[in-house]
C-alpha positions in Angstrom: 0.0 0.0 0.0 1.3 3.5 -0.9 1.7 6.1 1.7 1.1 9.5 0.0 2.8 12.5 1.5 -0.5 14.5 1.6 -3.6 13.3 3.4 -7.2 13.9 2.2 -7.7 16.7 4.6 -4.7 18.6 3.2 -6.0 18.7 -0.3 -7.4 22.1 -1.3 -9.4 23.2 -4.4 -6.5 24.5 -6.6 -7.2 23.1 -10.1 -10.5 21.3 -10.2 -12.3 20.0 -13.3 -9.3 18.8 -15.3 -9.8 15.1 -14.7 -7.3 12.4 -14.0 -3.5 12.3 -14.6 -0.7 9.8 -14.3 1.8 10.9 -11.7 5.1 9.4 -10.6 5.4 8.2 -7.0 8.6 10.2 -6.8 6.2 13.2 -6.5 3.3 11.8 -4.4 5.2 9.4 -2.2 8.8 10.6 -2.2 8.0 14.3 -2.1 9.9 15.6 -5.2 8.4 18.5 -7.1 7.2 18.0 -10.7 10.1 18.7 -13.1 8.6 17.3 -16.3 5.1 17.3 -17.5 3.5 16.4 -20.8 0.0 16.0 -22.2 -0.9 13.0 -24.3 -4.1 12.3 -26.1 -6.6 11.2 -23.3 -7.1 7.5 -23.1 -10.5 7.6 -21.4 -13.3 10.2 -20.9 -12.0 11.3 -17.5 -8.3 11.3 -18.5 -6.8 14.8 -18.8 -3.9 13.4 -20.8 -1.4 14.9 -18.3 1.6 12.9 -17.2 3.8 14.2 -14.3 7.3 13.2 -13.3 9.9 14.3 -10.8 12.5 14.0 -13.6 14.9 11.8 -11.7 13.2 8.5 -12.4 15.4 5.8 -13.8 14.5 3.7 -16.8 13.8 0.7 -14.5 11.5 2.9 -12.4 9.6 4.2 -15.4 9.1 0.6 -16.7 7.3 -0.4 -13.5 3.6 0.6 -13.6 3.4 0.2 -9.8 5.5 3.4 -9.5 2.7 5.5 -10.8 -0.8 6.5 -9.6 -3.8 7.8 -11.5 -5.0 10.8 -9.5 -7.1 13.9 -10.1 -5.0 16.8 -11.5 -6.2 18.9 -8.5 -4.3 16.5 -6.2 -1.1 16.8 -8.2 -1.5 20.6 -8.1 -1.5 20.3 -4.3 1.8 18.6 -4.4 3.3 21.2 -6.8 1.2 24.3 -7.5 3.7 25.4 -10.2 1.9 23.1 -12.7 -1.3 25.1 -12.5 -0.5 27.9 -15.0 0.2 25.3 -17.7 -2.8 23.0 -17.3 -4.7 24.5 -20.2 -1.9 23.6 -22.6 -3.0 21.5 -25.6 -2.4 17.9 -26.2 1.3 17.6 -27.3 2.5 20.1 -24.8 5.7 19.1 -22.9 7.3 21.2 -20.2 10.5 20.8 -18.3 11.9 22.8 -15.4 15.5 22.4 -16.5 18.5 22.4 -14.2 17.5 25.4 -12.1 14.2 23.7 -11.3 12.0 26.8 -10.8 10.4 27.7 -14.1 8.8 25.4 -16.7 10.1 25.7 -20.2 8.3 24.5 -23.3 10.1 21.6 -24.8 7.3 20.5 -27.2 8.4 19.4 -30.6 
């Protein structure tokens, strides 16, 4: 069983209505901020298409589906509010905080 760093009572309404997103446990369990985010074509009706990563996941970590959770985007925003200004980006968007780790940069192709 996963032990998320935030409990239900700590979640505030910051980015509601976006749907679900895949998020790395490095963010929700280990406590790293989001360093890389991209938006895929949604796979289901309630899927936002957003995928969030800490940026330090190894290939082996990424290959293990157990290292990810499907959570509401609002929950991810509570872990790292810096994602909020970018949530309306279109499918195909890719954003990276780079080495300084404070500001997202567009790395879409």
